[in-house]
Backbone bond lengths (Angstrom), bond angles and torsions (degrees), N, CA, C in turn:
res aa  C-N    CA-C-N  psi(-1)  N-CA   C-N-CA  omega(-1)  CA-C   N-CA-C  phi
1 M - - - 1.463 - - 1.520 110.01 -
2 K 1.340 115.43 141.18 1.457 118.84 -179.48 1.520 111.01 -75.77
3 E 1.322 114.84 142.09 1.450 120.86 173.77 1.520 108.32 -76.47
4 P 1.348 119.32 156.35 1.466 121.69 -179.01 1.522 113.04 -53.98
5 D 1.327 117.77 -39.01 1.465 120.25 -176.79 1.523 112.38 -70.14
6 D 1.340 117.00 -14.16 1.460 120.22 -176.15 1.529 112.82 -101.62
7 L 1.343 117.09 1.78 1.452 119.60 -172.12 1.524 113.21 -63.46
8 D 1.318 117.54 -29.76 1.456 120.35 -177.83 1.519 113.05 -93.80
9 E 1.322 118.00 -1.42 1.453 120.63 -179.20 1.523 110.46 -66.98
10 I 1.300 116.16 141.71 1.463 121.35 176.75 1.518 108.25 -103.79
11 R 1.318 115.49 129.87 1.462 121.32 178.96 1.525 108.40 -112.53
12 R 1.332 116.34 137.58 1.457 119.59 175.40 1.524 108.51 -120.80
13 Y 1.319 115.15 142.91 1.461 118.87 -177.43 1.526 109.53 -158.45
14 L 1.331 115.56 163.59 1.463 122.23 174.84 1.520 109.06 -101.63
15 D 1.334 116.58 135.51 1.461 119.01 176.89 1.533 109.73 -86.98
16 D 1.337 116.72 -174.58 1.469 119.69 -175.28 1.527 113.48 -70.79
17 K 1.345 116.97 -6.96 1.461 121.58 175.43 1.525 111.37 -105.26
18 E 1.337 116.04 14.66 1.472 122.78 178.88 1.521 112.24 64.39
19 K 1.332 117.09 27.26 1.462 121.21 174.91 1.525 108.69 -97.57
20 R 1.342 115.42 132.93 1.458 119.58 -176.97 1.524 110.32 -85.53
21 H 1.337 115.09 136.02 1.459 122.63 178.36 1.526 109.77 -117.79
22 Y 1.338 114.31 152.57 1.457 121.61 168.08 1.520 106.71 -121.10
23 E 1.312 114.99 128.95 1.464 120.39 -174.16 1.525 109.74 -126.70
24 Q 1.332 115.50 131.17 1.463 121.31 176.41 1.523 108.51 -146.15
25 N 1.325 116.12 120.28 1.458 121.15 -176.50 1.531 109.39 52.86
26 D 1.351 118.26 -118.74 1.464 120.78 -178.58 1.534 112.40 -94.41
27 T 1.314 116.92 5.66 1.463 121.12 -178.87 1.522 110.22 -97.14
28 N 1.322 116.04 125.73 1.460 121.80 176.30 1.528 107.32 -134.91
29 V 1.330 116.45 111.05 1.464 120.96 -172.56 1.523 110.67 -133.65
30 Y 1.336 115.20 159.71 1.454 121.03 175.26 1.530 110.42 -73.66
31 S 1.326 115.21 155.16 1.459 120.30 176.15 1.529 110.57 -76.29
32 V 1.321 115.56 162.61 1.467 121.55 176.91 1.526 110.46 -56.00
33 T 1.340 116.91 -47.01 1.469 120.05 -176.46 1.524 111.64 -67.37
34 T 1.329 117.79 -35.83 1.466 120.72 176.77 1.523 110.30 -63.94
35 I 1.325 116.47 -41.54 1.465 120.83 178.93 1.524 110.75 -65.58
36 L 1.318 116.76 -40.27 1.466 120.26 178.74 1.525 111.54 -64.03
37 D 1.313 116.42 -30.13 1.473 120.29 177.78 1.530 111.88 -64.03
38 E 1.346 116.14 -23.95 1.464 120.36 -179.50 1.525 111.88 -66.41
39 E 1.333 116.34 -15.50 1.458 120.01 -179.01 1.526 111.61 -67.57
40 H 1.323 116.14 -21.42 1.459 120.55 -177.28 1.527 109.82 -115.02
41 D 1.337 116.76 104.64 1.461 120.24 176.41 1.525 110.41 -65.84
42 E 1.332 115.02 -34.12 1.459 121.07 177.31 1.526 108.48 -125.62
43 E 1.306 115.53 161.34 1.453 120.31 178.84 1.527 109.43 -61.93
44 P 1.349 118.04 129.09 1.471 120.62 179.30 1.524 111.35 -57.67
45 G 1.322 115.49 148.35 1.451 120.89 -177.63 1.510 113.88 -59.51
46 Y 1.344 116.53 -36.03 1.465 118.32 -178.57 1.532 111.04 -68.20
47 I 1.334 117.22 -29.80 1.459 120.08 176.77 1.527 110.12 -71.50
48 T 1.330 115.79 -43.43 1.463 120.11 178.10 1.529 110.67 -59.92
49 G 1.333 116.16 -43.03 1.464 120.44 178.37 1.513 112.39 -64.43
50 W 1.341 115.83 -40.30 1.466 120.48 178.79 1.531 110.46 -62.72
51 K 1.309 116.86 -42.43 1.466 120.44 178.81 1.522 110.87 -65.18
52 R 1.318 115.84 -38.65 1.459 119.93 179.56 1.532 110.85 -64.39
53 N 1.323 116.50 -39.48 1.464 120.88 179.81 1.525 112.90 -77.43
54 N 1.330 115.84 -11.25 1.469 120.75 178.51 1.531 108.62 -128.29
55 N 1.328 115.00 58.11 1.470 120.21 -175.16 1.529 113.39 -92.95
56 G 1.337 117.28 3.44 1.458 120.68 177.76 1.516 114.56 80.41
57 K 1.320 117.50 2.18 1.461 120.91 -178.42 1.530 110.46 -95.84
58 G 1.329 116.14 146.03 1.461 120.10 179.76 1.519 110.69 59.21
59 D 1.311 116.16 -127.28 1.467 121.13 179.58 1.524 112.66 -90.41
60 N 1.324 117.23 2.14 1.462 120.32 -178.28 1.527 111.51 -73.65
61 A 1.321 115.29 143.81 1.461 120.56 170.62 1.529 109.06 -71.23
62 D 1.322 116.36 167.67 1.466 121.89 177.32 1.531 108.04 -103.44
63 W 1.327 116.66 118.81 1.464 120.65 -176.12 1.533 112.38 -60.90
64 R 1.321 116.57 -28.32 1.467 119.54 179.46 1.529 110.40 -65.19
65 H 1.330 115.55 -39.20 1.469 120.03 177.65 1.525 110.46 -65.78
66 I 1.327 116.29 -44.62 1.472 120.94 -178.46 1.521 110.38 -61.66
67 L 1.333 116.07 -47.11 1.457 120.70 -178.31 1.518 111.29 -63.91
68 E 1.323 116.82 -43.30 1.465 120.91 179.70 1.523 110.82 -60.61
69 Y 1.333 116.34 -45.80 1.466 120.04 -178.64 1.533 110.93 -63.97
70 K 1.318 116.52 -46.62 1.466 119.47 -174.95 1.530 112.17 -68.89
71 Q 1.317 116.88 -35.75 1.464 119.20 177.51 1.526 111.05 -64.78
72 N 1.329 116.31 -46.21 1.460 120.01 -179.20 1.520 111.61 -70.95
73 R 1.332 116.73 -37.12 1.463 119.78 176.07 1.526 110.55 -63.62
74 G 1.338 116.92 -39.67 1.457 120.54 179.89 1.517 112.00 -60.38
75 T 1.323 115.97 -44.24 1.468 120.23 178.33 1.525 110.90 -60.84
76 M 1.316 116.26 -45.98 1.455 120.37 -177.68 1.527 112.06 -73.55
77 A 1.334 117.95 -30.10 1.463 121.03 177.51 1.526 110.35 -65.50
78 H 1.319 116.45 -41.05 1.463 119.86 176.16 1.528 110.43 -58.59
79 Y 1.329 115.55 -45.50 1.459 119.09 -179.43 1.530 110.84 -63.58
80 A 1.340 116.80 -44.10 1.468 120.94 -178.25 1.527 110.96 -58.59
81 A 1.344 116.30 -40.32 1.465 120.12 -178.64 1.526 111.87 -75.15
82 L 1.323 116.37 -51.40 1.462 120.18 -171.63 1.526 113.33 -77.17
83 S 1.328 117.09 -19.99 1.472 118.88 178.17 1.522 110.96 -65.41
84 Q 1.332 117.40 -15.79 1.464 120.58 175.71 1.532 111.42 -67.64
85 L 1.340 116.08 -14.51 1.468 121.32 -178.63 1.524 111.90 -108.05
86 E 1.329 116.61 10.62 1.470 120.60 -172.76 1.525 113.80 -52.08
87 E 1.311 117.22 -39.50 1.457 119.90 -174.28 1.522 112.66 -78.60
88 H 1.335 116.49 -6.42 1.460 119.15 -170.94 1.522 114.71 -116.11
89 H 1.317 118.07 -4.33 1.462 117.77 -179.45 1.518 110.46 -121.47
90 P 1.330 117.05 159.87 1.469 120.66 -170.49 1.512 115.93 -79.49
91 H 1.328 118.89 -0.50 1.457 119.97 -175.54 1.517 111.76 -120.04
92 D 1.324 117.84 29.87 1.461 121.06 -172.87 1.521 112.79 -61.61
93 E 1.333 117.31 -31.22 1.460 118.84 -177.56 1.525 111.88 -72.07
94 K 1.341 117.64 -12.41 1.461 120.91 -177.89 1.526 112.77 -104.96
95 L 1.329 117.81 -1.47 1.462 119.23 -178.15 1.527 110.82 -62.42
96 W 1.321 115.94 -46.06 1.466 120.21 176.99 1.522 107.43 -93.32
97 S 1.329 115.05 113.28 1.463 119.49 -176.65 1.523 109.50 -129.92
98 G 1.315 115.17 -171.69 1.452 119.72 177.84 1.513 112.80 -61.78
99 D 1.337 117.39 -30.49 1.465 120.92 179.17 1.521 110.91 -63.81
100 E 1.332 116.11 -45.97 1.468 120.25 179.17 1.521 111.09 -65.31
101 E 1.303 115.72 -42.95 1.464 119.88 179.82 1.531 111.13 -62.10
102 Q 1.316 115.66 -42.27 1.468 120.38 -179.72 1.530 110.96 -66.27
103 S 1.338 116.99 -42.79 1.464 120.57 -179.53 1.521 111.40 -63.50
104 L 1.331 116.38 -43.37 1.463 119.68 179.18 1.530 110.21 -63.70
105 D 1.320 116.75 -43.44 1.470 120.42 179.83 1.529 111.26 -60.87
106 K 1.334 116.45 -40.86 1.468 119.70 -177.98 1.518 111.67 -65.35
107 V 1.336 116.80 -39.24 1.466 119.22 177.70 1.525 109.98 -67.19
108 M 1.324 116.97 -43.05 1.461 120.07 -179.40 1.533 111.77 -63.82
109 E 1.334 115.76 -33.81 1.475 119.53 178.84 1.526 112.14 -66.53
110 R 1.315 116.97 -21.65 1.462 121.25 -179.95 1.538 112.38 -86.36
111 T 1.318 117.14 -5.51 1.464 120.10 177.74 1.528 109.49 -59.34
112 G 1.321 116.70 128.05 1.464 120.80 -178.52 1.508 114.36 90.69
113 D 1.339 116.97 -7.47 1.465 121.00 177.95 1.533 107.83 -84.38
114 K 1.306 117.08 98.82 1.459 121.85 -173.24 1.533 112.57 -69.81
115 E 1.328 117.93 -30.32 1.459 120.23 176.96 1.530 110.10 -67.67
116 F 1.317 115.41 -41.49 1.461 120.96 178.58 1.530 109.76 -62.81
117 L 1.330 116.65 -47.19 1.460 121.22 -179.66 1.523 111.11 -61.17
118 Y 1.336 116.95 -39.29 1.461 120.05 178.89 1.532 110.70 -58.59
119 S 1.327 117.13 -44.27 1.469 121.03 -179.64 1.520 111.12 -59.97
120 I 1.336 116.21 -41.34 1.467 119.82 -178.01 1.529 110.20 -68.08
121 L 1.315 116.98 -43.88 1.464 120.72 -179.20 1.526 110.92 -67.86
122 K 1.308 117.14 -40.93 1.461 121.67 179.36 1.528 110.32 -62.54
123 D 1.319 116.74 -43.72 1.461 121.91 179.59 1.524 111.28 -60.62
124 R 1.317 117.07 -33.53 1.460 121.23 -178.00 1.526 112.85 -88.52
125 G 1.334 116.40 -0.73 1.454 119.82 -179.76 1.513 113.42 76.24
126 M 1.330 117.52 19.54 1.464 121.64 -178.33 1.532 111.60 -86.19
127 V 1.337 117.05 -18.90 1.469 122.07 172.17 1.518 107.54 -139.19
128 E 1.332 115.95 149.94 1.460 120.93 -178.06 1.526 112.34 -100.39
129 S 1.331 116.62 -26.28 1.459 119.46 -174.59 1.518 109.80 -155.06
130 R 1.321 115.97 168.28 1.466 120.22 177.23 1.521 110.97 -67.68
131 D 1.331 117.17 -31.69 1.465 119.94 176.45 1.521 110.74 -63.61
132 A 1.340 116.65 -39.74 1.470 120.50 178.93 1.529 111.07 -71.72
133 Y 1.324 115.44 -27.16 1.468 120.56 -178.65 1.528 111.89 -76.43
134 E 1.310 116.82 -33.06 1.466 122.00 -172.79 1.532 113.70 -52.38
135 P 1.343 120.38 -49.03 1.470 119.11 -176.69 1.532 114.75 -73.40
136 I 1.342 118.12 -12.85 1.479 119.67 -176.63 1.530 113.13 -114.49
137 K 1.330 117.00 -1.66 1.467 119.59 -171.43 1.527 113.55 -63.18
138 D 1.346 116.84 -23.89 1.463 119.13 179.12 1.528 112.29 -95.53
139 E 1.328 116.36 0.13 1.462 120.24 -178.28 1.525 112.77 -98.12
140 I 1.314 116.88 -14.39 1.465 121.81 -176.90 1.524 109.21 -114.48
141 E 1.307 116.14 129.67 1.463 121.56 178.41 1.523 110.06 -105.10
142 L 1.332 116.12 134.21 1.460 120.76 177.77 1.524 111.22 -58.21
143 T 1.331 116.84 -39.15 1.464 119.51 -177.75 1.524 111.62 -64.27
144 D 1.340 117.49 -35.91 1.467 120.09 177.78 1.521 110.32 -63.95
145 L 1.327 115.32 -44.10 1.459 120.82 178.82 1.529 110.35 -61.75
146 F 1.311 115.34 -45.28 1.460 122.18 -178.19 1.533 111.27 -61.49
147 Y 1.321 117.22 -50.04 1.460 119.63 -177.49 1.520 112.09 -70.00
148 N 1.333 117.70 -30.11 1.464 120.42 173.22 1.530 110.82 -64.76
149 D 1.333 116.03 -39.70 1.466 120.72 177.55 1.533 110.42 -62.01
150 L 1.321 116.36 -45.16 1.461 120.37 -179.57 1.522 110.80 -64.30
151 E 1.329 116.73 -39.24 1.461 120.97 -179.80 1.531 110.46 -64.80
152 Y 1.332 115.98 -40.96 1.468 119.69 178.13 1.528 110.41 -61.51
153 F 1.329 116.54 -45.91 1.465 120.86 -178.96 1.528 110.60 -64.03
154 K 1.310 116.30 -44.89 1.467 121.44 -179.79 1.522 110.90 -61.67
155 D 1.329 117.47 -46.52 1.463 121.44 -179.04 1.528 110.91 -66.17
156 S 1.333 116.81 -39.32 1.468 120.57 -179.96 1.519 110.51 -64.16
157 F 1.329 116.40 -39.19 1.464 121.02 177.28 1.530 110.31 -62.74
158 A 1.319 116.67 -47.56 1.459 121.24 -179.02 1.530 111.25 -62.73
159 E 1.332 116.68 -40.57 1.467 121.06 179.22 1.528 111.10 -65.22
160 T 1.334 116.58 -39.15 1.461 120.31 179.42 1.523 110.75 -66.99
161 M 1.310 117.34 -41.09 1.455 120.85 175.26 1.527 110.03 -57.49
162 L 1.326 116.07 -45.23 1.468 121.39 -179.09 1.527 110.91 -65.15
163 D 1.341 116.36 -44.67 1.467 120.73 -179.88 1.522 111.89 -60.57
164 K 1.333 116.66 -36.25 1.460 121.35 -178.83 1.524 112.71 -86.45
165 G 1.329 116.38 -5.55 1.455 119.98 -178.94 1.507 113.66 72.18
166 V 1.337 116.51 20.45 1.470 121.34 -178.48 1.525 109.12 -88.74
167 T 1.310 116.85 121.01 1.463 121.98 177.49 1.525 108.99 -100.65
168 P 1.325 117.46 164.74 1.468 119.08 177.07 1.528 112.96 -56.25
169 E 1.336 117.06 -29.74 1.458 120.25 179.31 1.534 112.30 -68.89
170 D 1.340 116.86 -21.93 1.466 121.12 178.31 1.525 112.24 -81.53
171 V 1.321 116.62 -12.53 1.464 121.20 -177.26 1.527 109.23 -82.39
172 E 1.314 115.64 124.50 1.463 121.16 -177.94 1.527 112.49 -90.48
173 S 1.329 116.52 -32.12 1.459 119.11 -176.93 1.522 109.62 -160.86
174 V 1.318 116.14 148.70 1.463 122.55 178.95 1.524 109.11 -136.53
175 E 1.342 115.94 137.31 1.474 121.35 177.51 1.529 111.07 48.11
176 H 1.306 115.55 50.22 1.463 120.50 -175.31 1.530 110.52 -89.93
177 M 1.317 116.33 113.03 1.467 121.32 178.28 1.524 109.86 -81.65
178 F 1.332 114.92 148.87 1.458 120.36 178.45 1.523 109.28 -148.73
179 A 1.310 116.15 157.24 1.469 123.18 175.09 1.521 106.79 -141.52
180 L 1.330 116.04 101.83 1.462 121.08 -176.01 1.530 110.46 -94.29
181 P 1.325 117.45 126.96 1.469 119.34 175.37 1.527 110.45 -74.32
182 E 1.312 116.24 170.93 1.461 121.42 178.71 1.528 110.13 -54.88
183 N 1.341 115.46 137.31 1.458 121.31 179.83 1.531 108.61 -136.43
184 P 1.338 117.42 93.54 1.475 120.30 -177.45 1.526 112.68 -58.53
185 E 1.318 117.87 -36.06 1.466 120.37 -179.23 1.525 111.14 -64.02
186 A 1.339 116.26 -36.31 1.468 120.33 179.10 1.523 111.54 -85.24
187 G 1.338 116.56 -12.34 1.458 120.13 175.06 1.507 115.64 86.03
188 H 1.333 118.18 18.75 1.471 118.61 178.78 1.523 111.31 -125.79
189 K 1.331 115.42 159.27 1.463 121.98 -176.04 1.523 112.78 -96.43
190 G 1.339 116.12 6.02 1.461 120.32 -179.26 1.513 111.70 108.19
191 Y 1.322 116.82 142.49 1.463 121.37 177.47 1.519 109.63 -166.60
192 G 1.322 115.58 161.56 1.456 120.99 179.44 1.513 110.32 -134.00
193 G 1.315 115.05 170.13 1.461 119.08 -179.92 1.512 111.45 173.33
194 Q 1.307 114.08 -164.52 1.460 120.91 -178.33 1.528 108.26 -145.22
195 A 1.322 116.28 108.47 1.462 121.29 -179.45 1.526 109.14 -79.93
196 D 1.331 116.09 129.73 1.466 119.86 -175.32 1.521 112.27 -63.77
197 M 1.343 117.34 -48.86 1.466 118.38 -176.69 1.521 110.66 -160.04
198 I 1.324 115.67 144.42 1.461 122.40 169.94 1.526 106.83 -125.44
199 Y 1.327 115.82 130.67 1.461 118.28 177.89 1.522 110.50 -136.50
200 E 1.324 115.50 162.13 1.458 121.86 174.29 1.518 108.38 -102.15
201 D 1.342 115.85 122.49 1.460 121.06 -179.14 1.525 109.38 -61.47
202 P 1.335 117.64 119.26 1.463 119.64 -176.03 1.531 113.77 -66.30
203 Y 1.323 117.35 -16.92 1.468 120.90 -178.03 1.523 113.18 -96.41
204 T 1.336 116.28 -34.05 1.472 119.38 -175.10 1.529 113.40 -114.03
205 G 1.323 116.86 -16.72 1.461 119.96 -175.41 1.516 113.24 80.14
206 D 1.340 117.54 2.32 1.469 121.11 178.54 1.527 110.82 -64.22
207 H 1.341 114.75 145.10 1.461 120.33 171.28 1.524 107.83 -91.49
208 V 1.326 116.18 128.12 1.458 121.57 -172.14 1.523 110.10 -127.53
209 V 1.338 116.62 131.93 1.458 120.69 173.02 1.527 107.62 -102.13
210 V 1.327 116.11 137.31 1.470 122.06 -176.91 1.520 109.92 -118.75
211 D 1.328 115.26 132.70 1.464 121.06 172.41 1.519 107.42 -116.04
212 L 1.323 117.19 127.28 1.458 122.61 -177.69 1.525 110.62 -94.71
213 K 1.334 116.59 137.89 1.457 121.63 -179.32 1.528 110.37 -134.80
214 T 1.342 115.25 148.41 1.461 121.22 172.86 1.529 110.68 -109.36
215 S 1.310 117.60 7.80 1.465 123.15 -170.89 1.529 113.04 -70.45
216 K 1.330 115.40 168.66 1.466 121.94 179.53 1.520 112.11 -80.52
217 D 1.328 117.56 -12.69 1.464 121.39 179.71 1.522 108.36 -158.56
218 I 1.315 115.77 173.86 1.457 121.50 174.36 1.521 107.46 -109.05
219 Y 1.326 115.97 125.92 1.454 121.65 -174.10 1.531 110.15 -113.53
220 D 1.334 115.91 167.21 1.464 120.32 -179.45 1.527 111.74 -58.17
221 E 1.333 116.62 -35.95 1.471 118.82 -179.45 1.527 110.97 -63.83
222 H 1.336 117.16 -30.65 1.468 120.44 176.07 1.528 110.44 -67.12
223 K 1.334 116.47 -37.67 1.467 120.95 -179.96 1.532 110.45 -68.63
224 K 1.320 116.33 -38.94 1.472 119.89 177.14 1.526 110.44 -66.65
225 Q 1.317 115.78 -37.50 1.461 120.29 178.10 1.531 110.26 -63.41
226 A 1.333 116.96 -45.92 1.461 120.77 179.19 1.528 110.72 -63.31
227 A 1.339 116.92 -38.61 1.464 120.78 177.94 1.528 110.80 -64.61
228 A 1.335 116.72 -39.07 1.466 120.70 178.54 1.528 110.65 -63.65
229 Y 1.332 117.68 -41.12 1.453 121.24 177.33 1.524 111.03 -65.78
230 S 1.329 116.51 -37.97 1.468 120.45 179.29 1.522 110.36 -61.75
231 H 1.327 116.12 -44.07 1.460 119.23 179.35 1.528 111.31 -68.37
232 A 1.322 116.58 -38.31 1.467 120.08 179.65 1.526 110.99 -60.37
233 A 1.330 116.58 -38.69 1.468 120.26 179.69 1.522 110.49 -61.44
234 K 1.321 115.69 -37.95 1.464 120.19 179.76 1.522 111.48 -67.46
235 E 1.337 116.92 -38.03 1.465 120.84 -177.64 1.527 112.87 -81.05
236 S 1.332 117.56 -18.47 1.465 120.47 -174.65 1.532 109.88 -103.62
237 P 1.318 118.06 107.51 1.470 120.61 -177.65 1.526 113.73 -58.75
238 D 1.339 117.97 -37.35 1.460 119.96 -177.22 1.519 112.31 -79.88
239 M 1.336 116.03 -10.02 1.465 120.86 -179.05 1.525 110.40 -93.67
240 N 1.306 116.25 -45.87 1.460 122.53 177.49 1.523 109.01 -160.06
241 G 1.322 115.55 -53.30 1.460 120.15 177.13 1.504 114.01 70.85
242 D 1.316 116.36 14.69 1.452 120.82 -177.37 1.520 108.36 -140.21
243 Y 1.324 115.65 173.19 1.454 119.54 -179.32 1.524 110.62 -67.62
244 I 1.326 115.68 139.15 1.462 121.27 172.80 1.526 107.38 -95.39
245 D 1.321 115.87 118.85 1.468 120.44 -174.35 1.523 112.35 -72.99
246 R 1.304 116.36 -35.32 1.466 118.60 177.30 1.524 109.82 -156.70
247 A 1.322 113.31 158.80 1.461 120.43 174.80 1.523 107.66 -112.68
248 E 1.331 115.69 146.40 1.457 120.51 178.22 1.525 109.37 -129.69
249 I 1.315 115.75 142.14 1.461 122.03 173.39 1.519 106.93 -113.41
250 W 1.331 116.38 117.13 1.463 121.58 178.76 1.519 106.73 -100.90
251 R 1.323 115.74 109.77 1.465 120.98 -177.25 1.522 110.27 -107.29
252 F 1.313 114.78 117.30 1.461 121.36 177.15 1.531 107.10 -123.04
253 N 1.329 116.62 105.18 1.458 121.26 -176.14 1.529 110.29 -99.47
254 P 1.331 118.12 107.87 1.461 120.69 -177.66 1.525 113.66 -66.07
255 D 1.342 117.81 -27.43 1.461 120.88 -176.24 1.529 111.53 -61.24
256 Q 1.325 115.26 -45.46 1.464 120.44 -178.72 1.530 111.96 -109.39
257 E 1.325 116.32 2.35 1.469 122.37 -176.07 1.529 110.47 51.73
258 E 1.336 114.04 54.52 1.463 122.08 178.64 1.522 109.85 -108.03
259 K 1.329 115.64 141.75 1.457 121.40 175.69 1.525 108.68 -125.57
260 E 1.324 115.52 135.38 1.461 120.70 178.43 1.520 108.96 -146.75
261 I 1.341 116.11 131.98 1.460 121.65 175.13 1.518 107.16 -113.82
262 Y 1.319 115.97 113.91 1.462 121.26 -177.81 1.525 108.73 -107.20
263 E 1.323 116.03 123.51 1.461 121.32 -179.77 1.521 109.81 -102.18
264 L 1.301 115.74 125.78 1.455 123.04 179.74 1.529 107.08 -107.29
265 D 1.329 115.58 87.41 1.468 120.01 -175.57 1.521 111.84 -67.62
266 D 1.328 116.42 -43.11 1.459 120.78 179.52 1.526 108.69 -109.21
267 H 1.318 115.24 92.33 1.464 118.47 -177.36 1.529 112.57 -91.20
268 T 1.353 117.15 1.16 1.468 119.30 -176.99 1.521 111.63 -67.33
269 E 1.342 117.25 -35.13 1.467 120.19 179.79 1.524 110.09 -60.76
270 Y 1.318 115.99 -46.49 1.460 119.99 -178.27 1.532 110.69 -72.86
271 W 1.327 117.00 -29.20 1.455 119.71 176.32 1.525 110.53 -64.32
272 D 1.334 117.07 -43.94 1.469 120.62 179.70 1.526 110.80 -59.39
273 E 1.335 116.61 -40.78 1.462 120.25 179.50 1.523 110.54 -66.72
274 F 1.344 116.47 -39.80 1.463 119.04 179.19 1.530 110.75 -67.23
275 A 1.342 116.96 -43.24 1.462 120.97 -179.72 1.528 111.06 -56.66
276 E 1.342 116.65 -39.05 1.457 120.25 177.91 1.533 110.93 -65.03
277 L 1.312 116.80 -35.59 1.454 120.45 179.52 1.530 112.25 -66.34
278 T 1.346 117.24 -29.09 1.466 118.67 178.12 1.525 110.30 -64.65
279 E 1.328 116.43 -31.56 1.468 120.75 177.01 1.538 109.10 -63.12
280 E 1.329 116.68 -44.62 1.467 120.91 -177.63 1.527 111.16 -68.47
281 A 1.328 116.55 -35.01 1.463 120.18 -174.91 1.519 112.84 -65.31
282 Y 1.334 116.07 -33.27 1.465 119.30 -177.17 1.528 111.80 -97.97
C-alpha cells in the first residue's frame, strides 16, 4: 500500500509486451511513444530495409548495436543538456534516475567490444569495411566517442538557449512526468509521458514546450509527440495549466553534428491525430 506522501508519485514501467506505462494513484496509461507505435500494425518498410542493410554480415554493421547505442546515448544526452538547469527547476532530484543509470552502465559494458564499436563507426561513415577497421580498432575508444557525443549535445543545447535569449529563470519546467486519465471532452483515452522543457519566450511571453531529439531528421511522429506534450501541459496544473502557444523540436545530431530547431506553431492538427491514436491503443 502506498504511503500518503507517495500518492502523487508517478511510476513508469514496461509491461510483459514491452509497452511503457505511466501510473499515478488510480491512473494507469500508456506512454506517448507506446501510443505512437500503434500507428504501425507492421514494421515500416524503411525500417525493414535498414535492418537488412545492417544485418551484421560481411562489412555490414549490426542494427542491434546501432539501436542500443543510440537509445542509451539519447537518454544520457537529455541528462547532459538538462542537468545544466538543475538548480532552477522543481524536479532536479528526479533528473538522474534508474533510466540514466541503466543507460550509462550499458554503454560502459560495451567498452572493449570491438564488434559493437565497428557497428557504431560504420554507421557514422568513419570506416568503410572491416579491413579498414582492423588497423585502427585499438586506437578508438567507445567511451571517447560517447562522451564527445554528449558534449556536442550539451553545448548545442546551451548555444540554442543563448541564441533564443532563454535564461534558466525563463524555464518553467524540465523533465516533467505526467499521467493523464481519459478525458472525453479533450478527445483522448489517457496517456503519460515526460516533457523535456517548458519555457516562457522572453520576447513574446509565449509558453513553449520543447522536445529534444538526437535523430537524423524530424519526422511526423516527433510532431505528434510534441503536440501531445503541449496538450498535457494545458491539462496538468502543476506542469503549466495554461495554453501552450507553440511546440519546438530541438534536434542535435552528434553523428553528423547537425542542429535544427523546428517550430510547430499550429500543433492542433497533430494533436487531433494523436488523440485518435489513443483510441486505437486501448
